[in-house]
C-alpha positions as protocol buffer text, in pm:
chain_id: "A"
residue {
  index: 1
  type: UNK
  ca { x: 7142 y: 862 z: 2434 }
}
residue {
  index: 2
  type: UNK
  ca { x: 7436 y: 831 z: 2671 }
}
residue {
  index: 3
  type: UNK
  ca { x: 7505 y: 1097 z: 2932 }
}
residue {
  index: 4
  type: UNK
  ca { x: 7810 y: 1307 z: 2855 }
}
residue {
  index: 5
  type: UNK
  ca { x: 7921 y: 1552 z: 3124 }
}
residue {
  index: 6
  type: UNK
  ca { x: 7724 y: 1631 z: 3439 }
}
residue {
  index: 7
  type: UNK
  ca { x: 7346 y: 1646 z: 3474 }
}
residue {
  index: 8
  type: UNK
  ca { x: 7206 y: 1832 z: 3775 }
}
residue {
  index: 9
  type: UNK
  ca { x: 6853 y: 1876 z: 3904 }
}
residue {
  index: 10
  type: UNK
  ca { x: 6749 y: 2122 z: 4172 }
}
residue {
  index: 11
  type: UNK
  ca { x: 6427 y: 2042 z: 4350 }
}
residue {
  index: 12
  type: UNK
  ca { x: 6284 y: 1973 z: 4691 }
}
residue {
  index: 13
  type: UNK
  ca { x: 6295 y: 1703 z: 4953 }
}
residue {
  index: 14
  type: UNK
  ca { x: 5966 y: 1654 z: 5139 }
}
residue {
  index: 15
  type: UNK
  ca { x: 6031 y: 1636 z: 5515 }
}
residue {
  index: 16
  type: UNK
  ca { x: 5742 y: 1570 z: 5751 }
}
residue {
  index: 17
  type: UNK
  ca { x: 5593 y: 1353 z: 6021 }
}
residue {
  index: 18
  type: UNK
  ca { x: 5403 y: 1027 z: 5988 }
}
residue {
  index: 19
  type: UNK
  ca { x: 5245 y: 902 z: 6308 }
}
residue {
  index: 20
  type: UNK
  ca { x: 5455 y: 1150 z: 6505 }
}
residue {
  index: 21
  type: UNK
  ca { x: 5779 y: 1010 z: 6361 }
}
residue {
  index: 22
  type: UNK
  ca { x: 5993 y: 1238 z: 6142 }
}
residue {
  index: 23
  type: UNK
  ca { x: 6066 y: 1106 z: 5795 }
}
residue {
  index: 24
  type: UNK
  ca { x: 6238 y: 1220 z: 5479 }
}
residue {
  index: 25
  type: UNK
  ca { x: 6068 y: 1129 z: 5153 }
}
residue {
  index: 26
  type: UNK
  ca { x: 6217 y: 1085 z: 4810 }
}
residue {
  index: 27
  type: UNK
  ca { x: 6300 y: 1388 z: 4596 }
}
residue {
  index: 28
  type: UNK
  ca { x: 5988 y: 1592 z: 4532 }
}
residue {
  index: 29
  type: UNK
  ca { x: 5909 y: 1863 z: 4277 }
}
residue {
  index: 30
  type: UNK
  ca { x: 6202 y: 1946 z: 4049 }
}
residue {
  index: 31
  type: UNK
  ca { x: 6248 y: 2321 z: 3996 }
}
residue {
  index: 32
  type: UNK
  ca { x: 6517 y: 2311 z: 3727 }
}
residue {
  index: 33
  type: UNK
  ca { x: 6777 y: 2095 z: 3558 }
}
residue {
  index: 34
  type: UNK
  ca { x: 7086 y: 2148 z: 3347 }
}
residue {
  index: 35
  type: UNK
  ca { x: 7322 y: 1932 z: 3141 }
}
residue {
  index: 36
  type: UNK
  ca { x: 7675 y: 2067 z: 3180 }
}
residue {
  index: 37
  type: UNK
  ca { x: 7896 y: 1929 z: 2901 }
}
residue {
  index: 38
  type: UNK
  ca { x: 8205 y: 2118 z: 3021 }
}
residue {
  index: 39
  type: UNK
  ca { x: 8345 y: 2194 z: 3368 }
}
residue {
  index: 40
  type: UNK
  ca { x: 8223 y: 2516 z: 3526 }
}
residue {
  index: 41
  type: UNK
  ca { x: 7944 y: 2665 z: 3734 }
}
residue {
  index: 42
  type: UNK
  ca { x: 7573 y: 2595 z: 3682 }
}
residue {
  index: 43
  type: UNK
  ca { x: 7355 y: 2870 z: 3541 }
}
residue {
  index: 44
  type: UNK
  ca { x: 7063 y: 2761 z: 3761 }
}
residue {
  index: 45
  type: UNK
  ca { x: 7034 y: 2772 z: 4139 }
}
residue {
  index: 46
  type: UNK
  ca { x: 6834 y: 2613 z: 4419 }
}
residue {
  index: 47
  type: UNK
  ca { x: 6499 y: 2772 z: 4499 }
}
residue {
  index: 48
  type: UNK
  ca { x: 6382 y: 2859 z: 4850 }
}
residue {
  index: 49
  type: UNK
  ca { x: 6198 y: 2591 z: 5044 }
}
residue {
  index: 50
  type: UNK
  ca { x: 5851 y: 2626 z: 5192 }
}
residue {
  index: 51
  type: UNK
  ca { x: 5606 y: 2478 z: 5441 }
}
residue {
  index: 52
  type: UNK
  ca { x: 5303 y: 2287 z: 5316 }
}
residue {
  index: 53
  type: UNK
  ca { x: 4961 y: 2323 z: 5487 }
}
residue {
  index: 54
  type: UNK
  ca { x: 5007 y: 1986 z: 5661 }
}
residue {
  index: 55
  type: UNK
  ca { x: 5328 y: 2115 z: 5829 }
}
residue {
  index: 56
  type: UNK
  ca { x: 5559 y: 1924 z: 5597 }
}
residue {
  index: 57
  type: UNK
  ca { x: 5874 y: 2108 z: 5495 }
}
residue {
  index: 58
  type: UNK
  ca { x: 6002 y: 2129 z: 5140 }
}
residue {
  index: 59
  type: UNK
  ca { x: 6381 y: 2163 z: 5167 }
}
residue {
  index: 60
  type: UNK
  ca { x: 6594 y: 2253 z: 4864 }
}
residue {
  index: 61
  type: UNK
  ca { x: 6803 y: 1966 z: 4731 }
}
residue {
  index: 62
  type: UNK
  ca { x: 7038 y: 1887 z: 4445 }
}
residue {
  index: 63
  type: UNK
  ca { x: 7064 y: 1562 z: 4246 }
}
residue {
  index: 64
  type: UNK
  ca { x: 7393 y: 1494 z: 4062 }
}
residue {
  index: 65
  type: UNK
  ca { x: 7462 y: 1246 z: 3780 }
}
residue {
  index: 66
  type: UNK
  ca { x: 7785 y: 1237 z: 3581 }
}
residue {
  index: 67
  type: UNK
  ca { x: 7938 y: 1032 z: 3301 }
}
residue {
  index: 68
  type: UNK
  ca { x: 8278 y: 1022 z: 3473 }
}
residue {
  index: 69
  type: UNK
  ca { x: 8425 y: 1089 z: 3818 }
}
residue {
  index: 70
  type: UNK
  ca { x: 8423 y: 1456 z: 3919 }
}
residue {
  index: 71
  type: UNK
  ca { x: 8516 y: 1690 z: 4202 }
}
residue {
  index: 72
  type: UNK
  ca { x: 8245 y: 1943 z: 4284 }
}
residue {
  index: 73
  type: UNK
  ca { x: 8155 y: 2221 z: 4522 }
}
residue {
  index: 74
  type: UNK
  ca { x: 7817 y: 2371 z: 4611 }
}
residue {
  index: 75
  type: UNK
  ca { x: 7737 y: 2721 z: 4731 }
}
residue {
  index: 76
  type: UNK
  ca { x: 7608 y: 3062 z: 4622 }
}
residue {
  index: 77
  type: UNK
  ca { x: 7942 y: 3136 z: 4453 }
}
residue {
  index: 78
  type: UNK
  ca { x: 8056 y: 2780 z: 4380 }
}
residue {
  index: 79
  type: UNK
  ca { x: 8419 y: 2785 z: 4265 }
}
residue {
  index: 80
  type: UNK
  ca { x: 8636 y: 2475 z: 4227 }
}
residue {
  index: 81
  type: UNK
  ca { x: 8948 y: 2688 z: 4280 }
}
residue {
  index: 82
  type: UNK
  ca { x: 8834 y: 2781 z: 4630 }
}
residue {
  index: 83
  type: UNK
  ca { x: 8672 y: 2456 z: 4751 }
}
residue {
  index: 84
  type: UNK
  ca { x: 8615 y: 2262 z: 4961 }
}
residue {
  index: 85
  type: UNK
  ca { x: 8563 y: 1990 z: 4700 }
}
residue {
  index: 86
  type: UNK
  ca { x: 8357 y: 1673 z: 4719 }
}
residue {
  index: 87
  type: UNK
  ca { x: 8413 y: 1363 z: 4506 }
}
residue {
  index: 88
  type: UNK
  ca { x: 8144 y: 1198 z: 4292 }
}
residue {
  index: 89
  type: UNK
  ca { x: 8190 y: 855 z: 4134 }
}
residue {
  index: 90
  type: UNK
  ca { x: 7913 y: 763 z: 3888 }
}
residue {
  index: 91
  type: UNK
  ca { x: 7957 y: 391 z: 3954 }
}
residue {
  index: 92
  type: UNK
  ca { x: 7772 y: 448 z: 4284 }
}
residue {
  index: 93
  type: UNK
  ca { x: 7470 y: 609 z: 4114 }
}
residue {
  index: 94
  type: UNK
  ca { x: 7312 y: 950 z: 4154 }
}
residue {
  index: 95
  type: UNK
  ca { x: 7361 y: 1148 z: 4473 }
}
residue {
  index: 96
  type: UNK
  ca { x: 7104 y: 1373 z: 4645 }
}
residue {
  index: 97
  type: UNK
  ca { x: 7225 y: 1646 z: 4882 }
}
residue {
  index: 98
  type: UNK
  ca { x: 7041 y: 1912 z: 5078 }
}
residue {
  index: 99
  type: UNK
  ca { x: 7139 y: 2265 z: 4975 }
}
residue {
  index: 100
  type: UNK
  ca { x: 7047 y: 2623 z: 5061 }
}
residue {
  index: 101
  type: UNK
  ca { x: 6839 y: 2859 z: 4849 }
}
residue {
  index: 102
  type: UNK
  ca { x: 7060 y: 3028 z: 4591 }
}
residue {
  index: 103
  type: UNK
  ca { x: 7322 y: 2753 z: 4586 }
}
residue {
  index: 104
  type: UNK
  ca { x: 7485 y: 2654 z: 4256 }
}
residue {
  index: 105
  type: UNK
  ca { x: 7725 y: 2373 z: 4169 }
}
residue {
  index: 106
  type: UNK
  ca { x: 8066 y: 2394 z: 4004 }
}
residue {
  index: 107
  type: UNK
  ca { x: 8266 y: 2090 z: 3892 }
}
residue {
  index: 108
  type: UNK
  ca { x: 8592 y: 1973 z: 3739 }
}
residue {
  index: 109
  type: UNK
  ca { x: 8702 y: 1632 z: 3611 }
}
residue {
  index: 110
  type: UNK
  ca { x: 8863 y: 1407 z: 3869 }
}
């Protein structure tokens, strides 16, 4: 089934140290996802991060996929009329961005 609209996933990025060198791992532990067929604001939000027992940080992150180019904004009261807006082109593949707890995404067609 082809993607139509924007698909978002909130989750975590695992940040820690390996051999004393900081590293950022791939996305880790999705907390929620939503398929948004029409422009607007997400009904889900990023969850708070945490610290694992081995001192690794779980930072909130957002993964965006879209069927067409979009402009989007991220924040606790995301509003495309207020901005600032970022551009997403699906020909470059999904994008992962670090966010804050409580952040949502709003988008409009480009």
